[in-house]
N, C-alpha and C positions, 0 to 999 in steps of 0.2 A: 427494347429492353423491358422485361416485366418488373412490376413494382417490388416484388420480394428480392429479386437480384439486385436492384438499385439500392435498396435499404441495406442488404448484406454487405455490398462493396463499400457503401458509404460508412457503415459502422466500422469495417476493417480499416479504412483510411483514417477515420477519426481516432481509432485506437493507436495506430502507428504515429500519428501526429502528436497525440497526448504523450506517448512513450518518449518520443524525441524531446518534447518540451520538458519532461521530467528528468531525462537522462543528462541533458546538457548541464544543468546546474550541479548535479552530483559529480560529473566529471570535472567541472571547473573547480569544485571544492577540493577534489582529490589531487589536483595539479595546480597549486597556487603559483602566481607570478613571483619569481625570485630573480634578482639580479645581483651577481657577485663580481668582485674584482680579483684577479689573480696576477700577482707580480712574478715575473720570471727572473731567474739569475743569469739569463742569457740574452745576447743581442739578437735582433730579428735576422741579421745576416746569416746566422747559423740555422738555416731552415730545418735541418734534421732534429737538432736538439730543441730549439725554440718551438719548432713545429709540432713536437709531441704534445705540448700543452694545447695548441690550437686543434689538433686532431681530437684530443680528449673532449674539449669543450664543444666541438661540433657534434660529436656523438650525444653529449648530454642534451644539447638543444633539440636535436632531431628526435631523441627518444621521449622527450617531454612535450613534443609539439610546440616548441618555442617558448614554453612557460618558464624553464629554468635556463638562464643565460649567464655565462661566465665570460667576462671580457679579459683578455690576456694583455698585459703590459710588459714591454721589454725592460731589461735591467736599466735602472736609472730614471725611468719615466715616473715612478712613484718613489721607490727607494733604490739605493745601490744594490747590485746583484748579490753581494755577500751579506746583505741584511734582510733578505727575503723571508727567512724563517722567523726572524725577530719581529717583522711586521705582522706576520700571522699570529704569533704568540700574543702580541700586544693588542690584536684586534684592529690594527690599522687597515688591513685588508682581510677578506675572508679566506683567501687561498694564495698559495705560491707554488711555483714549479722550480725545483732546485735539486742540488746534490747535497745530501745530508752531511757528507764529510766536510763540507765547507765550515761547519760549526764545531769541528772536533776540538777546537781550543777551549770551548766551554766545558766539554767532557768528551773524552775519546770514544765513548759509547756511540756518539752520533755517527762516527765513521763506519760502523759495522753495517749500516743500512745501505751504504753506497758501495764501498770496496775498501779492503785493507790489504797491505802487501802480502802476496802469496795466498790470497784468499780464494773464495769461490769464483768459478767462471760464470758466464751469463746464464747458461742452462741450470747450473747448480743453484745459483742464488734464487732463481725463479722457483725452482722445486722447493727450496727451503722456505721462501716466503709463503707459497700457496699450500704446501703440504707438510712442511716441517715445523709449523708454528712460528715462522719468522715474522709474519705480519703482527701476530698477537704479541710476541715478545717486544718488537720495536714499538708498538703502540702503547704497551705498558710503560715504556720509557718516555715516549713522546707525550703521553697524556699528562705527565707531571710538568710538561712545558706548555700546557694548554693547547696541544696540537694532536690532531688525528691525521695519519698519513697512509697513502697507498702508492705502491710502485707504479711509475709512469715513464717507462723508457729504459733502454739499456744500449750501450754502445758496442758490447762485446769486448774482448780483450783489446786493449789499446796499444799504441806504439810507445816506444820509450823516449821519444822527444827529439828535439832539434838542438844541435851543439855547434859551437863555433870551431871546436877542435875535436880531434879523435879521442875516444875514451877506451883505452886498451887495458889499463890496469887500475887497481883501486887508488893508487897514488894520483892518477889523473883526475880524480874526483875532488881532491883536496883544494879548498878555496873556491870551488865552482859556485857561482851565484846562479841558482836555478829556480825558475818558476815551477813549482810542483805542488799539486793539489793535496789538501787534506793530510791524512795520517802519514803519508809517505815522507813528508818533510822531516818528521821526527826520526825516521829510519836513516835517511841519507845524511842527516846531521851527524850521526855517529861515525860516518865515513868521511867527514870533513866538508861536506857540501853545505853551503849557506842557503837554506830554503827561503823562497819568497812565495807568498800566496797572493796572486794577482788575478782579478776577474778576467774572463775570456776576452772581452773587448779591449783590454789594456795590455795584453801580452805583446803584440807586435811592436808597438812603439817602444816598449821597454827593451825588447831584444834589439831593435834597430839602433837605439841610442847607446847600447852597451851597458845599460843599467843592470842587465842580467846577461849571463854567458850562455844560458841554455833554457829551454822551456819545453814542457810537455803539455799537450792539450788532449786530443782524442786519437785521431787516425787520419788516413790520407784524405778523405773527402772534406772534413772540416779544416784540416791543416792547410790544404791547398787553398781553400777559400780565404783563410787568414794570411796567406802569403809567407809563411815562416821560411820556406825554402829560399826566399830572396835575401834573407839576412843570416841564415845559418845553414851550411851545406850538408852537415852530417845528420842522418836520420836513423836513429837506433831502435832496436826492437829486442825483446818484447817489453811492454810496460808492465813489469812484474808487480807493480803496486796497484794495478787496475785490471785484474783478470776478467771481471764482468761487472763493471760499475753500473749500479742502478740509480736512476733518478726517481724522485718522488713528487707527487702532488701532496702538499700539506694544507690542512684545513684548520682554521680556528676551531678549537674543541667545542665551544659554546655554539658556534654557527653550525657545525656538523650535527651536534646533538639536537639542534632545533629544526633540522630538516624533517619532512615527512619520510617515513620508512621507505616509501617507493623511490624517493629522490636519492636516498643513501644507496639503495640498490643500483640505481642508474649510474651514480658516480663510481661505484665499485666496478661495474661492468665496463664502463667507458674507459676507466684507467687501465684495466686489464687488456682491453683491446688496443689502446694506444701503446701500451708496454710492448706488445707483440709487434705492432706496426713499426715502431722505431728501430727495433733490432733488424727487421726485414729490410728496412730502408737502408741501413748502413751496410748490410751484407750485399745489397745490390749496387750501391754507389762506390764503395771503397775500392774494388778492383780496378775500375776505370780511372779513378783518381790516382791510384798508385802508378799506373802506366804513364799517366801524364807527368807526374812528378819525376819519374825515372827518365823520361824523354827530355826533361828540362835540366838534367844533369845532377839530380840529387844523389848523394853518396849513401847508399843503404848499408847499414852496419849492424851485426848482431852484438849484443853485450857478450863479453867473454865469460867463460865458465868461472873464472876467478872473480869477476865483478858480481855475477849472479849469486855465487856461493857466499860472498862476503855480505851481500845485501840480505840474503836469507838468514844468515846467522845473526845479523844485527836485528832483523825483524823478530826472531825468536827471543832475543834478549829483551826487547821492548815489551813484547807480550807478557813475558814473565814478570816484568816490573809492574805493568799495569794491573794484571789479574791478581796480584798480591795485595792490592790496595783498593781496587774498584769493583765492588760486588756486582753492579749492574753490567759493566763490561764483561766480567768473567762469565756471568750467566748466559749472555748472548753469544760470546766468543766460543764458549764450550759447546753450545748447541751447533754452531756452524762447523766447528772442528770435528765433532763426532760424525756429522753428515759428510764432510769432505773426505774423511778416511774411507768411508763406505763407497762414496761416489767415484773415487778414483780407482778402486778395485774393479768396479763395473766398467768405467770409461776406458780402461786400458785393454779391454777385451774387444768388443764389437766396434765401437766408434773409432778408437785409436787405430786399430789394424785396418779397418776399411779406409779411413782417411789417409793413412800412410801409403797404402797401396795405390790409391787414386792420385796422390801427389807424385808418386814415382811415375805413373803413366803420363801425368801432365809435364813433368820435367823432361821425359823422353820423347815428347811430341806426339804421343799416341792419342791424346784427347782431341 
């Protein structure tokens, strides 16, 4: 090797080493080590719902080369499931994964981010969040509670729950003690139901002991895991109060604001990815779970037109009552309502007709 070649290669190697030594500290400064705690409103046994938070946090860790880590705790490990948002607001933990409508008792506006009776379906609520200003509207409300939130999961339209007796008429609802989440309790109360708000892990023992007569949760996959079919034989549909319930990651506002901009972008992307992943997971798992439940003797029943119409009318009454006195609710509800009207004009064309035709083929054994 000649002397000039040796010097040239040595100089290049030295330059690369110097660049590496300079780049490493700059990268480290841009990605500080951060460790957060996230309390979930759900038990670990519900792998699809609880798992959405785990999916999101894995993305965050991977995208930051392990520098930003969020440890997920099941309901009850830090605070009870229905106190998750309170813990975030108070700064007890930096984050939670929850359903916003659990806190509707503080203000019904909380419910609009998850689901309200006869509200948006899963695709519509995502469209509203991401393109219709929904995230901005909800965070305007959440910020006053010291919270910043991002959608993180959706179950799709849910089932109407498990009942010890058949529900054929509106009169059958009178006196029924039912575990029913969020806003829907206020609606069915108008029809004589006695609503009970019970965290997911506590529903089965309440139904088994007869403390309640009926319970709704999510759909076949989760309901089978929780064993509701063992204590209530009738499984109704649809869950008109949860046409597309969205879950959220909620962050303490001060903690969120204190993050580097890059980490806020990572959290936003990770939550959007987990949001899509959870819906896909349910769409994959629910069909098989429904077949298993049916084979076990579950009695599948549709709500009658009489019951659905009564529930719809009761819902409209409640909305009129709330929007007349609650400006925050009215602002967000009106935004959703305007989009819903347009969305169903479109949905009844291509999607509805395609799906209806394919369902007919399925029922006739042609698939």
